[in-house]
N, C-alpha and C positions, 0 to 999 in steps of 0.2 A: 793952113789946114792940115797938111801932111804931118807937120811937126806936132800939132795938137793930137792927132790920132796916135802918133808914135808915143807921145808922152802918156796918154791915157792907157794904151796897151801895156807899157812898161809899169805904170802905177798899179794896174790890175794884177799883173803877175807878182809884183812886190807884195801886195796885200795877201795874195794866196800863199806864197812861199815863205814870207818872213816869219810867221809863227812857227813853221816847220824848221826853219834854219835856227831860230832861237832855241827850239826844243832840242835840236841836234847839238848845240853848244852846251846844253845842260846835261848831256850824257846819254845820248841815244846809243843803245847797244845793238841795234838792228837797222841798217840802212841799205836799201837795194833799189835798183833802177834798171829800166831797159827802154830802148828806143828802137822803133821799127820804121824804117823808111822803105817805101815800096813803089814799084811801077806795075800798072795793070793795063792789060789790053782786053777788051770785051767785044763780042759780036754785037750787032745792032740792037738787040733786045736785052742786052745784059744790064745788070745793076752792079756797079763797082763800089768798093768800100772807101776809096779816096777820091777826092775831086767832085765836081758837079756832074749832073746827069748828061746824057748824050745830046749834043747840040745838033746832030744830024741823024734823026731817028731812022732806023733801018740800015745805017752804015756802021762799020766797025769804028771804035774810038779808043783812045788811051788816056790815062791819067797817071800822075805821080803825086805822092804826098806822104805825110807822116801818119801811118795807121794808128800807132800807139806810142805814147811817150809817158812813162809812169815812173814815179818815185814814191817809195814807201818808207816811212819812218816808224820804227817800233821800239818801245822801251819796256823792259821787264825788270821788276825788283825781286824776282824769284817766285812770288805768288801772284802779283798783279801784272797785267800787261795792257798797254795802250798803243793803238796804231792808227795811222792816217795814211792813205794812199791818194796821191794827186795824179790826175790824168791831164795831159796836154797834147793836143794834136792839131791838125789843120782845120778842125771845126770849132776849136775853142778850148777853154780850160774848165775842168770840173774835178770831181773826186770819185773814188771808188770805195775804198774801205774807210770806215770810221767807227772803231769799236773799242771796248774795254773787255778784258778777260780776267777771270779769277781761277787759279789752279788750287786743287785741294792740297793742303799742307802735309798729308799723310803718304799717299802713294805718288802724288805728282803726275797722275795720268788722267784725272777727271777735271773737266773744265765747265765753267759757266761763262758764256759770252753774251754781250748785249751791245746793240748798235747796228751798224750796217756792215754786213759781211756775206760771204758766199753761202748760198742756200744748200742745205745738206741733202741734195737729191741726186742720185747717180754718181758717176765717176767724173764725167767730163765737165760738169758745171763748175767744180772747184779746181780743175786742172789748169795750171797757169798758161796763158797764151804765149808766154816767153818760151815754153817747152813744147807747145802743141806742134804736132808734125804736119798739120794742114794749116793754111793761113787763118781759117775761121773754125769755130765750133760747128757741130752738126746743125742742120737746118732746124730740126725740132727744138734743139736747145736754144738757138737764137730766137725762135718764135715764142717759146713758152717761158724762158728764163731771161728776159732782156736785162742786160747789164750783169747777169749772173747773180747779183747780190740783192738783198732785201733788208728791210728794217725789222729787227726782231730780237728775240732772246733764245738761246739754245744751250742745252745741257749735253755734254759729252761724257759717256761712261765707259770705263775699261777696267779690267781686273788688274791685280798685281802682276808685274812683269814676270814673276816666277810661277804664276798660276798656269794650269793646263790650258785655259781658255784665253790666254793673254793676246791671242791673235784676233779676237773679236772686238768690235767697237760699235757703240750705239750713239747716234746723234739724233736728237729730237728737239724741236723748238716751235714757238709760236711766232708768226710773221704777219706783217701788215698786208703783204700781197701786192704791193705797188712798186716793186723794184727799189731803186735808190731814192725815189721821190718821196715827198712827205705823205703821211697817211691821210686818206680822204673819206673814210667811212668807219662804222663801228665794228665791222666784222674782222676777225683774225683767221689766218690760215695755219693749219698744222702741217709740218713737214718732218719726216723721220726716215732714217736710213740705218739698217743693220748691215755691217760689212765685216769681212774676214780677209786678212792679208798675212801671208806666211812665206818664208823662204823654203825652198826645196833643195836642201843640200847646197852644194857649190855650183849647181848647174842652172838654177832658175828661181822664180818666184811666182806665186799665183795670188789672185784676189777675186772675191765674189761679193756682190751686194744686192740688197733688195730695198727699194724705196717706196714711200707712200706719201701722197699729197692730198689733203682734204681741205678745201676752201670754197670760196664763192667769189662771184664778180657782180658788182653793182650795176643794176639796170635803171637808167635814168628815165625811161619811157614807160607808158602804160601797156605797151605791147612787147611780146617776146615770141620766139619761134623755137619749136623743138621738132626733131625728126620723127616722122611716122612713115614707115615703109620707105619710099624713095623720094619724099618731098618734105619740106618744112610745113608745119601747121602753125598758123598764127594764134597766139593765146592772148586774151584780154586780161591783164593783171589787175585792172580796176584802179590802180594807183601807181605813181612813180616811186622809185626808191626800193623796189624789190631786189632780190638776189637770185642768181642761178648758180647751181652747184658746179664746182671745179674740182675734178678728182682724177689723179694719175696713179698708176702702179708701174714701177720700173724695175728692171733687172739689169745687172751689169757684171762683166767678167773680164779679167786680165790675166795674161800669161806671158812670162818673159823667160827665154831659154838662151843659155850661153853655150856655143859650140865653136869649133874651129872656123866656121864660116862667119862668125860674129854673133852679136846678140840679135835674136828674133823676138819681136814683140807683137802679140795679138791682143786686140781689145774689141769687145762687142758690148752694145748697150741697146735696150729697147724699152719703150714705154707705150702704154695705151690707157684709154679712159675717156673722160668727157671734158670738153673744153668749150666754155662760152666765149663767143667773139662776135664782132659786128658783121654786117653783110659784106663789107669790103676788106675784112682782115680777120684771120683766126689767131692773131697774136694776143698774148696776155697783156693786161693793162699795165702801163707804166707812165701814166699821166700825172701831172703836177696839180691838177684840180679835177673835180668831178665833171664828167661830160654833161653836156646840156640835153634838155628834153627835145630832141629832134629825131625824126625817123631813122636817120643814118646811124644813130647810136643805139638802136634797139639790139638786144642780144639774140644770138642764134646759138643754140646748144648743139655741138657737133661731137659725135663719137670719132676718135682719132686713133691712128697708129703711126709710130715712128721708130726707126731702128737704124743703126749704123755699125760698120765694121772697119777696123784698122789692121793693116799688115805693115810692119816696119822692119826692115832688114838692114842692119849695119854690115858693111862690106869688110869682113875681117877686122883687122886692127886699124884700117884706114879711117880717115875723118868723114867718109862718104856714107850716106844712108839712103835707101830707096823706100818710098812711101806709096801704098795703095790704100784707097778708102772708098767705101760704098755707103751711100747715105740716102735713105728713103723717108719721105714724110707724106702721109695721107691724112689731110685735115678732116675728111668726112668719109668714113668707111661704108656708109649706107648707100652711096650713089657712085656710079662709075660711067665713064664714057659719055654717050649722048643723053644719059639721064640728067647730067649736069646742064643747067640752063634751060631745061624743057619748060614749056608753058605751064604756069601754075605751081612750079616746084619751089620757087623762091631761092633756088640755088644759083651760083655764079662761079666765076673764075676762082674765087676763094676756096671752093670745094674740090678743086682738081689736085690730084697728087703730083709730086715732083720727086725726081731722083737725081743723084749726082755721082759720077765716077771720077775720083780724083787720082791723078798720077803725079808724083813729085820726087824731088831729090833734095837732100840737105847736105851741105858741106860745113863742117864745124872746124873753123880755123884754130880756135882755142876756147877756153871756158868763157870768154867774153864775146867773141864774134862768130856769128852764124849766117850763112848764105842759104837762101831757100828759093827754089823754083817749083811751081806747081800749076798744073793745068786741070781745069774742071770741065767735064763733059756733062752738061745739064740737059735733062729730059723732063717733059711735062705731059700729063694726061691731056688728051684732046677731046673736044666736043664740037659738033657742027653748030651748036646753038650758042656758043660763047665766042664773041668777037675777039679775034687775035689769038685764039687757041684752037682754031680749026685744024692746025697742024703743029708740029713741034716748033717751038720758038727758037730763034737763033740767039742763044745767050751763053755760049761757052766763054770761059774767062781764063786768062793767063796771068799769074801773079809772080813777080820777082821781088824778093825781099832781102834786105840786109838788116841784121839786128845786132845791136851792141848792148851787152848786159853787164852790170857790175853790182 
């Protein structure tokens, strides 16, 4: 039995990777990979990114595993580009990127992309996790942009490199709105970002961006809920298969300064708007099939706010960097404290805000190997009406990670 399982696992990996290896033999001019092995310790209520859930609720626990193992194959003939990125970790094997791109033959700075690739919203969504200074992206990014990628088509526009506005970039596209999974309805979402990035002499670099998301979420039930004052009101839609609006506006900024103390990096990002989610979660949809007509799948439209800040300081010319991060996500700005869970409000733990203070250090041995230690102090809004959230939960997390990249 063990030999059969081993054979099936090896055969599955061969089926996934053999086309990529053949592709590589035919002339790949872009091959990259990274592996992140990590150990995590969490307090009793914590949720860890590797391993299974806590077997002793209320007590601290630890897990180790492979957080990410990715390999990306990319080929370009000068105008056309094709890419596929495979993910392998302790939860299984899948894919991340799968796209084709066409570059304009005149300026070489404008692109048309189609397939599955990073959504053009904000700065952190497309920021590689191999370079990220914290173990995970900000909470709201994880909730609203699961897998970071989506199926769609996008146009990138830039001026000539010698033009006065060469530091501006416009990305705009139409997406399925269901992450890396197959499309499940007729609606399409629009995502666009206008950004600017420019060097400031020899001492630094700055960047700014504004993003907009306009889309919808499929409601499989005849009921939906929207906020009025401090409670949800039930709406009778009369039929299944209606949609609720999904709309975000985001702002981001980056600043990098080089001094005798080392490079200082500051980043900030915030977004607000309207997010439909179910009673038990405010996450964006990333299902592989349409949800069923059950009360648990009815949509709740929530006004939200999320923002986060990074401070990263390299210690002189040493390989050591210090990281500070502050991360806030409020899934429902219309209610607070004991208003959440109050009788007749239809609110729940899903509507409570959460924040994280992250403190960490990075040691870069060389361009391939990086060691990271990071501690998260997690806080949550409390309400006497929500079981388990009458006080702050014990869910701080320590992450120790070793990464190899090539």
